[in-house]
N, C-alpha and C positions, 0 to 999 in steps of 0.2 A: 541164499538172503546175498544180498548185494552191500556192496561197501558204500557209503553215503558222503561225499565233501560237503561241507557247508560253506558260507562267503555272504556278507552283509554290506549292505549299503547306508550311510548316513547323511540326511539331508537336516540343514538347521532351518528353523522356521521363525519366523519373524517375532513371536514372543518369549525366544529363549528356548524355548522347547526343541527337541529334534526326534526326527522320522527313521525306523530302523524298516529298510525292507532286507527280509534275510531270502535268498537262494539256495537251495541242495540241487545238486546233482548225483546221478548215482555211478557205476563202470561204465552204464551204457551211454551215459551221455546223457540221459535224459534231465531236464532241471524242473524244477517247480518252486515257486515262490509262494511264502508264510503271506498271511494276511499280513499289511502294512501295521505296524505298531508306532505309535505316539507317544514318546516318555514329556513328561511335566520337566519345566524346568529345575537344577537342583537349585535345594535350598539357599535363598540367599544370591541365587543367581552366579551366572558365570560372562563377565562382560565381553569377552572374548567369542562364546558359544554366542551369546545374544548380538553382536555387533555381526557377527557371519551370518546370525540368519537375518537381519534385517539389510542389510547388505554384503551379500554376498561377491560383490565385484572387489571388494579388497583382496580375497586372495589374487588375483589377476595384476594387483600391482606391486610390486616389487619394492618401490619406497616404502608405501603403508605396511607391509610385512616384514621389512629388516626394521624399521620404527618398533613393532611391537615384539621382535625377537630380543634388541637391544634393550628397551627401556620400558617391555611389559607392559601392561593396561590396566589402569586401576579404574576406570569409568569411562563411558564416552556420552554424548547428548547431542543434540541438534539443535540447530538455530536457521528458522527462513532467512535466505537470503533474496529471492524474488518471487516472480510466479510461478517458476519454473525449477529453482534449482536451490539447493540449501547447502549450508555449511555442517561438516559433521567431525565434532572435537572429540581425538584420542587423547586422554588425562594418561599421564606415563605411569609407572611404579616410581619407589625412590634414586633409580641410578639416573633419571634424568632431570634435566630443569627447564623443560619446552614442552610445551604440547603442540600433537601435529593435528592439524589440522587440512581438511579437503572438502574443495566445492564439487555437490554430486548434484545431478539432474535427477528430476522425480520422475522415475521410469520405474517400470517392470525388470529390476536387476537379470533378474532369471529369463528372459528374453533378450534382452537389451545388455550388451557385455562392454559399453562404453560409456558407462554414468559418471565415470570420475573425470572432471575436467580438467584438476591439477590442485598438489599436495603442496604445502606449505608448512611450514614450524612459527608459533605465537608464545610468547612468555604466559607462565601458568596464571590463569585468573584475563588472559586477554579475549578482547571478543573482537572479529572483524565488522566493518562499517558494513552495514544492510542494503542495498539498493533503492533510492528512494523509488517508490511509486509515482506513475504518472498523475498528477489529482486531474487533469482533465480527460483523463480513460474513460471516465462513465458517460461526460459530455459527449464526447465523439461517439458514441455507441448511440445515445438519444437522439442528439439534435446533430446529425452528421452535417448538415445543410450550414447550420452555423460555424462550425470549424473551416468548412471551405471558403467563408467570407471573407474576401481578401483583408478589410479591414480588422477582423478577429485574426487573421493570420498575426497582422504586423504587431499586436496588443499581445499577442502570446508570444511571436520573436521578441520584441523590445521589451518588454515588461514580466515576463514568466510568472504568469498569475498562479497562487496557490489554491487556491478551490473557487467553484463558482455554485449556483443556486439555481431556483424558477421559481416565480410569482405568476400565478396565472389570473388574467383580468377577467376572463370568462371562458366558455366553452373550445374558443377558436384561438384566443390570445393569449400568449405567454411570455413575459420578461424573462429573458436568460442572462442572467450578469456572471461576469468575471470578475473577480476581484485580487489584485495585485497592493501588496503592503511591503514596498521599500524603503524607502528615503519617502516617501508620502504614500498616502493610502491613492491610491487609482485604480476605477475600475470603469468594466466596458458592458451595457446594456444592450441586449440585440432583443428585438421585438420580432417575436414570430407567428405567425399567424396561418394555420393550417398548414403547417410543417415549412412554410416559407419565409425566410429574413424578409423583414418589409424596410428595417430600419435599425442603424447602429449609433448609440451615441456612447462616446467616452469622456469621463468624469475625472476630476482632478481636484482635489479636496483644497487645493490652494486655490481653485478660483471659484470656491462655492462661499456664501457668503458665512456658513458655519460649517467647521471644518471639525474633523473625527474629534477631537480632544474636546470642542466645545460641545460636539453634539455630547457626548459622554455624560459631562458634565451637567446639561439640563435635564439628558434623561435621570442621571441618579438623583435629582432629586424628588423622584417621584417612586424610589424603592427603598428600603430598608439598606442600611449598611451590612446586614449580612447577603444580600439577594447577589448573586452571580452572574456574571457577565456571559453569556452562550453563542451571541451573533450580535454584528452590527453590517451592514451593508446600505447601500443606495437604491432607491427606487422612485421611477417616476410617476407621479400621481398627478394630474389635474392639471398638467404643465407646470409642475411643480420638481425639484428635486428634492426628496426626502429620505433623509437618515432613519433607519430601522432598527431601533436598539431593542435587543430582549433581553432578560433576565429570568434566571428560576430562583425561586425563592420557598426550597423547601418543594414542595408539591406544586406550589404555584409556579405558572410560568405566564408572562407580561412581555408585550412589546408594546414600545412605546415610538411615536413617530415625532422628529425633530423636523422640521422645515429647513431646509438649507439652500432655498433660494430658488429664483426664477431657471426653469429648464433650457438650455442649449436651443438652439433653431434646429429642427429637422435635418436629418442628414445624415450621413456616413463621416465619423472623422477617424483617423488612424490614429493611435495611440503617441505617435510623437507630438500630436498641434504643430507640425512643424510651418503649417501654411496659417498666415496671419487670419484668416478668414475663421479657421478652427477655433484657434487661440481666443479671437475675440466673443465666440460665440460661447463661450465659458465662461466667461466675464459676467457678474451680475453685481447691483447697485450694491454701495457699499452701506445706503441707510434699509438693504431687505430685511423687516421682519421676520423672527422667529413665530412656529408658534407649536404648541403641545399639545396632544390631547391623552388621554388615558384608556 
């Protein structure tokens, strides 16, 4: 009969459970491992055990571990920061007044041991701002030639548009529009035919016969007071500039066109309208009439 020594190894899992791998060795040095045993989280949950299971790299960070030893850990939670990182907030026990927060990269921490970017302290209940997403990221993927156009580049650089959309004229032609609403409503429309940019037009509501406020008032006459505005943008149609104002009223979606005047002459116009010819091309007769269509 041989004497047997036993030992075990514990690893924490993301769901708060932990896995025990027990090994045994006899007096001759032979070892054998028992089948892996996974135990469920303790009733009520242990926040430190759960944190270790989800983010084992905290064990490698002296600042985080010192905070837990000093302040305890009553709970923890995550908030997204951007597409590749997230904040992890550690709420203390009763002995500390501040919450520890660290920025963590979204990686497999059992393979990448350098996931923690930085560590800091915030007041209880305070949350750090998230990184603003790039509103034109999907545009760059869908229409890379549009984003490479010099006039579009100038508009993006100077006006910082916050949204974009597309309107198909036919199977091969599409109007891609970028909208910047700062002091005034400004929109750039790129006409794309078979993937190539064939024209760029920059529009400023100050140079239109009907501005945004007036267009909303006109369109609002055709919807109920309960209707919710969901979108407004400019479109080039049959030589005219048209406001497209869209509402939802319960399950009903309504899009109302409001004529804004004659379209400017064809050609590329940079967003600043610095050239006199560009500015002049955007002026329309003050007597231009608007029109509505249900």
